[in-house]
One Martini backbone bead per residue (centre of mass of N, CA, C, O) as a GRO file, in nm:
protein
  157
    1MET     BB    1   2.274  -0.417   4.025
    2GLY     BB    2   2.348  -0.215   3.782
    3PRO     BB    3   2.381   0.042   3.604
    4VAL     BB    4   2.238   0.243   3.385
    5PRO     BB    5   2.294   0.314   3.080
    6GLN     BB    6   2.437   0.585   2.921
    7GLY     BB    7   2.302   0.782   2.647
    8SER     BB    8   2.239   0.764   2.316
    9VAL     BB    9   1.991   0.753   2.066
   10ASP     BB   10   1.951   0.623   1.747
   11LEU     BB   11   1.708   0.811   1.531
   12SER     BB   12   1.763   0.752   1.258
   13LYS     BB   13   1.633   0.661   0.966
   14ASN     BB   14   1.816   0.414   0.919
   15THR     BB   15   1.766   0.276   1.191
   16ILE     BB   16   1.458   0.254   1.172
   17MET     BB   17   1.444   0.096   0.898
   18ASN     BB   18   1.652  -0.148   1.026
   19PHE     BB   19   1.477  -0.234   1.244
   20PRO     BB   20   1.359  -0.487   1.400
   21ARG     BB   21   1.052  -0.663   1.308
   22ALA     BB   22   0.717  -0.760   1.375
   23LEU     BB   23   0.540  -0.893   1.108
   24VAL     BB   24   0.276  -0.928   0.936
   25GLY     BB   25   0.231  -1.059   0.624
   26PHE     BB   26  -0.081  -0.954   0.655
   27VAL     BB   27  -0.299  -0.666   0.582
   28PRO     BB   28  -0.611  -0.589   0.618
   29LEU     BB   29  -0.828  -0.338   0.404
   30GLY     BB   30  -1.158  -0.423   0.333
   31LYS     BB   31  -1.239  -0.436   0.027
   32LEU     BB   32  -1.204  -0.170  -0.148
   33SER     BB   33  -1.219   0.057  -0.371
   34LEU     BB   34  -0.997   0.267  -0.512
   35VAL     BB   35  -1.192   0.495  -0.568
   36GLU     BB   36  -1.311   0.521  -0.285
   37LEU     BB   37  -1.041   0.566  -0.135
   38SER     BB   38  -0.970   0.834  -0.322
   39THR     BB   39  -1.271   0.999  -0.244
   40ARG     BB   40  -1.311   0.932   0.054
   41PRO     BB   41  -1.347   0.968   0.368
   42VAL     BB   42  -1.227   0.800   0.633
   43GLN     BB   43  -1.484   0.802   0.808
   44HIS     BB   44  -1.660   0.656   0.598
   45LEU     BB   45  -1.489   0.397   0.575
   46VAL     BB   46  -1.508   0.315   0.878
   47ARG     BB   47  -1.816   0.278   0.880
   48ARG     BB   48  -1.814   0.047   0.666
   49VAL     BB   49  -1.512  -0.049   0.792
   50PRO     BB   50  -1.416  -0.096   1.111
   51ALA     BB   51  -1.123  -0.221   1.068
   52LEU     BB   52  -0.992   0.062   0.979
   53ALA     BB   53  -0.948   0.159   1.288
   54GLU     BB   54  -0.717   0.008   1.312
   55GLN     BB   55  -0.342  -0.043   1.412
   56SER     BB   56  -0.174  -0.288   1.296
   57PHE     BB   57   0.029  -0.150   1.096
   58LEU     BB   58   0.168   0.052   1.308
   59ALA     BB   59   0.340  -0.162   1.474
   60CYS     BB   60   0.601  -0.142   1.288
   61GLY     BB   61   0.716   0.174   1.292
   62LEU     BB   62   0.711   0.311   1.023
   63PRO     BB   63   0.772   0.614   0.848
   64GLU     BB   64   0.787   0.435   0.583
   65MET     BB   65   0.705   0.312   0.249
   66GLN     BB   66   0.716   0.062  -0.006
   67LEU     BB   67   0.538   0.036  -0.315
   68ASN     BB   68   0.501  -0.226  -0.507
   69PHE     BB   69   0.446  -0.292  -0.887
   70PRO     BB   70   0.388  -0.616  -1.016
   71TRP     BB   71   0.271  -0.587  -1.303
   72PRO     BB   72   0.170  -0.742  -1.566
   73GLY     BB   73   0.433  -0.654  -1.800
   74TYR     BB   74   0.604  -0.447  -1.568
   75GLU     BB   75   0.845  -0.567  -1.400
   76ARG     BB   76   1.101  -0.420  -1.534
   77ALA     BB   77   1.022  -0.124  -1.423
   78ASN     BB   78   1.010  -0.103  -1.114
   79LEU     BB   79   0.752  -0.015  -0.970
   80ALA     BB   80   0.736   0.261  -0.729
   81GLU     BB   81   0.626   0.392  -0.398
   82ARG     BB   82   0.647   0.635  -0.165
   83ILE     BB   83   0.524   0.631   0.186
   84SER     BB   84   0.410   0.831   0.423
   85LEU     BB   85   0.339   0.773   0.793
   86LYS     BB   86   0.289   1.040   0.891
   87ASP     BB   87   0.014   1.078   1.103
   88VAL     BB   88  -0.084   0.795   1.121
   89LYS     BB   89  -0.377   0.623   1.291
   90CYS     BB   90  -0.484   0.412   1.062
   91ASN     BB   91  -0.572   0.181   0.825
   92GLY     BB   92  -0.740   0.378   0.653
   93GLN     BB   93  -0.508   0.572   0.586
   94VAL     BB   94  -0.336   0.363   0.447
   95ALA     BB   95  -0.538   0.290   0.222
   96VAL     BB   96  -0.545   0.572   0.094
   97LEU     BB   97  -0.241   0.594   0.030
   98VAL     BB   98  -0.232   0.343  -0.149
   99ALA     BB   99  -0.440   0.433  -0.361
  100ASN     BB  100  -0.283   0.688  -0.449
  101ALA     BB  101  -0.027   0.533  -0.536
  102LEU     BB  102  -0.166   0.352  -0.747
  103GLN     BB  103  -0.250   0.576  -0.934
  104LYS     BB  104   0.040   0.661  -1.006
  105LEU     BB  105   0.129   0.379  -1.112
  106PHE     BB  106  -0.078   0.359  -1.339
  107ASP     BB  107   0.015   0.615  -1.485
  108LYS     BB  108   0.302   0.515  -1.542
  109ALA     BB  109   0.224   0.251  -1.696
  110ALA     BB  110   0.064   0.398  -1.931
  111ARG     BB  111   0.354   0.519  -2.048
  112LEU     BB  112   0.422   0.231  -2.113
  113PRO     BB  113   0.513  -0.031  -2.273
  114SER     BB  114   0.320  -0.305  -2.421
  115SER     BB  115   0.224  -0.591  -2.503
  116ALA     BB  116  -0.024  -0.704  -2.714
  117ASP     BB  117  -0.079  -0.980  -2.522
  118ASN     BB  118  -0.155  -0.802  -2.271
  119LYS     BB  119  -0.440  -0.820  -2.071
  120TYR     BB  120  -0.302  -0.608  -1.839
  121ALA     BB  121  -0.292  -0.357  -1.976
  122VAL     BB  122  -0.235  -0.010  -1.936
  123LYS     BB  123  -0.538   0.114  -2.064
  124PRO     BB  124  -0.786   0.224  -2.221
  125GLY     BB  125  -1.050  -0.004  -2.139
  126SER     BB  126  -0.945  -0.175  -1.932
  127PRO     BB  127  -1.050  -0.428  -1.704
  128TYR     BB  128  -0.751  -0.377  -1.536
  129GLY     BB  129  -0.799  -0.116  -1.355
  130PHE     BB  130  -0.842   0.113  -1.116
  131GLN     BB  131  -1.166   0.107  -1.145
  132SER     BB  132  -1.169  -0.243  -1.096
  133LEU     BB  133  -1.038  -0.234  -0.800
  134LEU     BB  134  -0.950  -0.400  -0.498
  135LEU     BB  135  -0.849  -0.356  -0.165
  136VAL     BB  136  -0.741  -0.604   0.053
  137GLY     BB  137  -0.414  -0.554   0.102
  138LEU     BB  138  -0.097  -0.612   0.268
  139ARG     BB  139   0.224  -0.729   0.170
  140HIS     BB  140   0.508  -0.840   0.313
  141VAL     BB  141   0.840  -0.859   0.200
  142HIS     BB  142   1.065  -0.629   0.308
  143GLY     BB  143   1.106  -0.431   0.544
  144ASP     BB  144   0.953  -0.149   0.367
  145ILE     BB  145   0.815  -0.366   0.175
  146PHE     BB  146   0.522  -0.363  -0.038
  147VAL     BB  147   0.215  -0.530  -0.147
  148ALA     BB  148  -0.071  -0.517  -0.316
  149GLU     BB  149  -0.384  -0.660  -0.270
  150LEU     BB  150  -0.584  -0.751  -0.543
  151GLU     BB  151  -0.921  -0.721  -0.685
  152HIS     BB  152  -1.152  -0.802  -0.911
  153GLN     BB  153  -1.430  -0.623  -1.018
  154ILE     BB  154  -1.743  -0.758  -1.069
  155ARG     BB  155  -1.989  -0.664  -1.298
  156MET     BB  156  -2.327  -0.681  -1.303
  157GLY     BB  157  -2.522  -0.603  -1.595
   0.00000   0.00000   0.00000
């Protein structure tokens, strides 16, 4: 057996971002409302949904991610938000960061024009806004790019 090669390891951001990873295509994040995720402490969320204490998303080792927002009628705007994953310890913290990024993306979309026949238009009073959506999980697209899987929360009564 030969000597162990000596040298330096390139830990630059570019190398880390492009390092091959084995990612699960979908990371479940508890199916909580975006409003709850953006207003409640992580500890409260983890008590409600114990799976948020898991670290499955962190196994990808990304220092940051890009959250794409392909909302119907706004695809050409290429809305996206960068999210730092520094100091993130569990999936619950990831869910909170994603909800906060989605709030910013909805705010950006609200300032953009939308066709009159777009039932998903981001505007006041829309039934498909930040207030009425649940975060189901994250779908890995490619590299450090993810898309949030959302579900419309139907209120009865």
